[in-house]
VOPAGU-2260 file (C-alpha; in pm, 1 decimal, decimal comma):
REM VOPAGU-2260
SITE   aa  ch    i         X         Y         Z
SITE  UNK   A    0   15122,5    3433,3  -15974,5
SITE  UNK   A    1   15288,1    3448,4  -15642,6
SITE  UNK   A    2   15588,7    3746,6  -15620,4
SITE  UNK   A    3   15867,8    3513,7  -15534,2
SITE  UNK   A    4   15776,9    3265,1  -15818,3
SITE  UNK   A    5   15787,2    3578,9  -16051,3
SITE  UNK   A    6   16092,8    3697,6  -15951,3
SITE  UNK   A    7   16252,3    3340,5  -15987,4
SITE  UNK   A    8   16104,3    3310,9  -16322,6
SITE  UNK   A    9   15894,3    3010,0  -16213,2
SITE  UNK   A   10   15559,2    2971,5  -16428,2
SITE  UNK   A   11   15422,2    2622,8  -16401,2
SITE  UNK   A   12   15448,3    2340,9  -16146,6
SITE  UNK   A   13   15663,9    2153,8  -16394,6
SITE  UNK   A   14   15922,3    2441,6  -16354,5
SITE  UNK   A   15   15916,0    2432,4  -15949,0
SITE  UNK   A   16   15981,9    2068,1  -15989,8
SITE  UNK   A   17   16274,6    2122,4  -16231,1
SITE  UNK   A   18   16432,0    2383,2  -15975,4
SITE  UNK   A   19   16341,9    2188,5  -15664,9
SITE  UNK   A   20   16593,2    1888,6  -15807,9
SITE  UNK   A   21   16845,6    2150,0  -15943,6
SITE  UNK   A   22   16861,6    2279,0  -15566,7
SITE  UNK   A   23   16878,5    1949,0  -15401,5
SITE  UNK   A   24   17195,8    1830,2  -15640,0
SITE  UNK   A   25   17375,1    2158,9  -15669,7
SITE  UNK   A   26   17293,0    2289,7  -15336,2
SITE  UNK   A   27   17264,3    1976,3  -15127,0
SITE  UNK   A   28   17357,9    2139,4  -14778,7
SITE  UNK   A   29   17022,2    2371,1  -14814,1
SITE  UNK   A   30   16675,5    2266,6  -14701,0
SITE  UNK   A   31   16390,7    2196,8  -14941,8
SITE  UNK   A   32   16024,0    2157,9  -14860,3
SITE  UNK   A   33   15913,2    1816,9  -14818,9
SITE  UNK   A   34   15727,3    1725,4  -15141,4
SITE  UNK   A   35   15392,6    1533,0  -15087,0
SITE  UNK   A   36   15265,7    1400,0  -15405,1
SITE  UNK   A   37   14900,1    1237,6  -15377,3
SITE  UNK   A   38   14610,4    1107,7  -15595,2
SITE  UNK   A   39   14472,6     811,4  -15769,0
SITE  UNK   A   40   14627,5     491,4  -15827,0
SITE  UNK   A   41   14838,7     476,6  -16158,0
SITE  UNK   A   42   14855,1     829,5  -16170,3
SITE  UNK   A   43   15252,9     853,5  -16222,6
SITE  UNK   A   44   15332,1    1012,1  -15872,2
SITE  UNK   A   45   15651,6     794,7  -15797,5
SITE  UNK   A   46   15799,8     838,1  -16125,4
SITE  UNK   A   47   15876,1    1174,6  -15989,0
SITE  UNK   A   48   16172,8    1005,1  -15732,8
SITE  UNK   A   49   16215,4     683,3  -15939,7
SITE  UNK   A   50   16330,9     900,3  -16243,9
SITE  UNK   A   51   16569,5    1086,6  -16010,6
SITE  UNK   A   52   16768,2     757,9  -15941,5
SITE  UNK   A   53   16868,6     700,2  -16229,9
SITE  UNK   A   54   17039,1    1029,0  -16265,9
SITE  UNK   A   55   17265,6     918,8  -15989,2
SITE  UNK   A   56   17459,0     604,9  -15901,8
SITE  UNK   A   57   17373,5     693,0  -15556,3
SITE  UNK   A   58   17161,1     889,8  -15350,6
SITE  UNK   A   59   16803,1     831,1  -15388,5
SITE  UNK   A   60   16679,0     601,6  -15133,7
SITE  UNK   A   61   16339,1     510,5  -14986,0
SITE  UNK   A   62   16333,7     595,3  -14637,3
SITE  UNK   A   63   16005,7     488,3  -14439,4
SITE  UNK   A   64   16176,2     360,4  -14186,0
SITE  UNK   A   65   16330,2     694,6  -14102,4
SITE  UNK   A   66   15970,6     893,9  -14056,5
SITE  UNK   A   67   15826,9     565,7  -13851,3
SITE  UNK   A   68   16076,8     437,3  -13635,3
SITE  UNK   A   69   16337,9     542,3  -13421,8
SITE  UNK   A   70   16648,1     390,7  -13681,4
SITE  UNK   A   71   16709,5     559,0  -13946,2
SITE  UNK   A   72   17036,4     458,8  -14125,5
SITE  UNK   A   73   16905,4     460,4  -14451,0
SITE  UNK   A   74   16962,8     831,7  -14434,8
SITE  UNK   A   75   17333,0     801,8  -14418,7
SITE  UNK   A   76   17476,2     994,7  -14744,5
SITE  UNK   A   77   17095,6    1050,5  -14900,6
SITE  UNK   A   78   16996,3    1317,3  -15122,6
SITE  UNK   A   79   16677,8    1232,1  -15216,8
SITE  UNK   A   80   16462,9    1036,4  -14951,8
SITE  UNK   A   81   16144,4     859,3  -15086,1
SITE  UNK   A   82   15839,4     778,9  -14896,9
SITE  UNK   A   83   15572,7     559,5  -15081,8
SITE  UNK   A   84   15205,8     469,8  -14937,3
SITE  UNK   A   85   15322,6     498,9  -14583,4
SITE  UNK   A   86   15071,6     668,3  -14360,2
SITE  UNK   A   87   15330,5     858,4  -14153,6
SITE  UNK   A   88   15042,7    1026,7  -13932,8
SITE  UNK   A   89   15012,7     693,7  -13769,0
SITE  UNK   A   90   15347,6     739,8  -13607,1
SITE  UNK   A   91   15350,8     948,8  -13327,9
SITE  UNK   A   92   15658,6    1128,0  -13408,4
SITE  UNK   A   93   15629,6    1157,8  -13770,4
SITE  UNK   A   94   15576,9    1518,0  -13765,5
SITE  UNK   A   95   15884,3    1584,1  -13551,5
SITE  UNK   A   96   16085,3    1375,9  -13756,7
SITE  UNK   A   97   15973,7    1560,1  -14082,4
SITE  UNK   A   98   16035,1    1896,3  -13924,7
SITE  UNK   A   99   16385,3    1803,3  -13836,4
SITE  UNK   A  100   16469,6    1608,5  -14146,6
SITE  UNK   A  101   16341,6    1889,4  -14358,0
SITE  UNK   A  102   16504,3    2199,2  -14204,3
SITE  UNK   A  103   16773,3    2076,1  -13944,1
SITE  UNK   A  104   17131,1    2165,2  -14072,5
SITE  UNK   A  105   17260,1    1827,0  -13923,0
SITE  UNK   A  106   17074,0    1504,7  -13822,3
SITE  UNK   A  107   17141,4    1205,1  -13599,1
SITE  UNK   A  108   17182,0     887,3  -13797,2
SITE  UNK   A  109   17098,0     566,2  -13585,5
SITE  UNK   A  110   17179,0     215,9  -13688,0
SITE  UNK   A  111   17021,5     -68,2  -13487,9
SITE  UNK   A  112   17302,6    -185,3  -13203,8
SITE  UNK   A  113   17544,6      76,6  -13333,8
SITE  UNK   A  114   17635,2     436,6  -13172,4
SITE  UNK   A  115   17460,3     741,3  -13323,9
SITE  UNK   A  116   17649,3     964,1  -13516,3
SITE  UNK   A  117   17579,9    1313,8  -13654,2
SITE  UNK   A  118   17635,3    1431,7  -14022,5
SITE  UNK   A  119   17548,3    1730,0  -14206,3
SITE  UNK   A  120   17168,1    1697,1  -14344,6
SITE  UNK   A  121   17184,2    1681,3  -14741,6
SITE  UNK   A  122   16823,1    1492,9  -14754,0
SITE  UNK   A  123   16526,0    1609,8  -14942,7
SITE  UNK   A  124   16188,4    1456,7  -14908,0
SITE  UNK   A  125   15926,8    1307,3  -15141,8
SITE  UNK   A  126   15644,1    1139,2  -15047,6
SITE  UNK   A  127   15375,6     969,2  -15258,4
SITE  UNK   A  128   15052,5     852,2  -15126,9
SITE  UNK   A  129   14698,7     762,9  -15273,1
SITE  UNK   A  130   14543,9     953,0  -14984,3
SITE  UNK   A  131   14571,5    1313,8  -14871,3
SITE  UNK   A  132   14541,4    1210,4  -14496,0
SITE  UNK   A  133   14904,4    1014,6  -14496,9
SITE  UNK   A  134   15109,4    1315,4  -14473,2
SITE  UNK   A  135   15062,8    1536,7  -14133,8
SITE  UNK   A  136   15001,0    1878,8  -14262,5
SITE  UNK   A  137   14908,7    2128,1  -14037,3
SITE  UNK   A  138   14774,4    2460,0  -14114,3
SITE  UNK   A  139   15070,4    2744,2  -14186,1
SITE  UNK   A  140   15336,8    2509,9  -14199,2
SITE  UNK   A  141   15564,6    2618,8  -14495,2
SITE  UNK   A  142   15783,9    2304,6  -14496,0
SITE  UNK   A  143   15535,4    2075,8  -14695,1
SITE  UNK   A  144   15436,0    2133,7  -15070,1
SITE  UNK   A  145   15156,3    1945,2  -15161,3
SITE  UNK   A  146   15090,3    1849,9  -15488,6
SITE  UNK   A  147   14795,1    1667,2  -15643,5
SITE  UNK   A  148   14836,3    1423,6  -15924,4
SITE  UNK   A  149   14565,6    1370,5  -16111,3
SITE  UNK   A  150   14425,6    1074,7  -16344,7
SITE  UNK   A  151   14621,7     981,6  -16631,2
SITE  UNK   A  152   14434,5     977,1  -16968,0
SITE  UNK   A  153   14454,5     687,0  -17163,3
SITE  UNK   A  154   14670,7     846,5  -17446,5
SITE  UNK   A  155   14924,2     973,0  -17153,2
SITE  UNK   A  156   14981,5     650,3  -16995,0
SITE  UNK   A  157   15343,4     492,4  -17103,5
SITE  UNK   A  158   15442,9     120,1  -17031,2
SITE  UNK   A  159   15689,0     115,6  -16767,9
SITE  UNK   A  160   15975,3     -63,6  -17016,4
SITE  UNK   A  161   15949,1     221,8  -17248,1
SITE  UNK   A  162   15941,4     506,3  -16978,8
SITE  UNK   A  163   16276,9     400,9  -16823,6
SITE  UNK   A  164   16413,7     393,4  -17190,3
SITE  UNK   A  165   16310,2     743,1  -17238,7
SITE  UNK   A  166   16447,2     837,3  -16925,1
SITE  UNK   A  167   16790,6     657,0  -16990,4
SITE  UNK   A  168   16757,8     855,7  -17296,5
SITE  UNK   A  169   16697,3    1181,4  -17144,8
SITE  UNK   A  170   16906,7    1183,0  -16851,8
SITE  UNK   A  171   17217,8    1341,7  -16952,7
SITE  UNK   A  172   17032,3    1614,8  -17117,3
SITE  UNK   A  173   16820,8    1657,5  -16828,6
SITE  UNK   A  174   17108,6    1675,2  -16621,5
SITE  UNK   A  175   17282,7    1920,5  -16812,5
SITE  UNK   A  176   16970,4    2131,7  -16772,7
SITE  UNK   A  177   16983,6    2095,2  -16398,9
SITE  UNK   A  178   17353,7    2198,9  -16382,7
SITE  UNK   A  179   17292,1    2534,6  -16599,6
SITE  UNK   A  180   16970,0    2656,5  -16519,2
SITE  UNK   A  181   16965,1    2951,2  -16320,6
SITE  UNK   A  182   16869,9    2881,8  -15905,1
SITE  UNK   A  183   16589,4    3135,5  -15741,0
SITE  UNK   A  184   16736,7    3343,4  -15467,9
SITE  UNK   A  185   16730,4    3228,7  -15097,3
SITE  UNK   A  186   16436,2    3414,0  -14962,8
SITE  UNK   A  187   16389,1    3241,3  -14608,1
SITE  UNK   A  188   16466,5    2922,9  -14408,1
SITE  UNK   A  189   16400,3    2665,6  -14719,6
SITE  UNK   A  190   16628,4    2692,9  -15020,1
SITE  UNK   A  191   16308,2    2735,7  -15237,4
SITE  UNK   A  192   15964,2    2840,2  -15100,6
């Protein structure tokens, strides 16, 4: 019901997440909100970023060190960065790094015992956790989109091998959808509000 969502023809959370992925893949140099999925164990939070790794040969990475340590080489060339079940609030610099990685035009890449180098920022972030407290959400921060993922009903559960087969079968069709859907207009510092 938000005016920008109506103007962009986004009527559901699923449509928002599809547009988020389309923007990440088609306009990778533009910043997107940091997605934080939280909810009970086994609710399917991780399948969002796991399914994206099945669409591309590289560019989807696990990036927990990038938010919790000074070394972040896993971000070199990354498009989708996933942080799973890590309490990033325990790292004193996590919020500053989250801010830098989400909206910065460039990022410094640091590998242990190597020189630091700068690269254009193509990272787009997804964090999953069972607990809401694992993500540093400050009042008024528009960089983070929080998504509560509820418990799956027994009839909604799909065995992992079957889900992976379904994802692989659907992948070319989903990529076609992403590459041909209309991207929403840019309104602010983030490609998608």
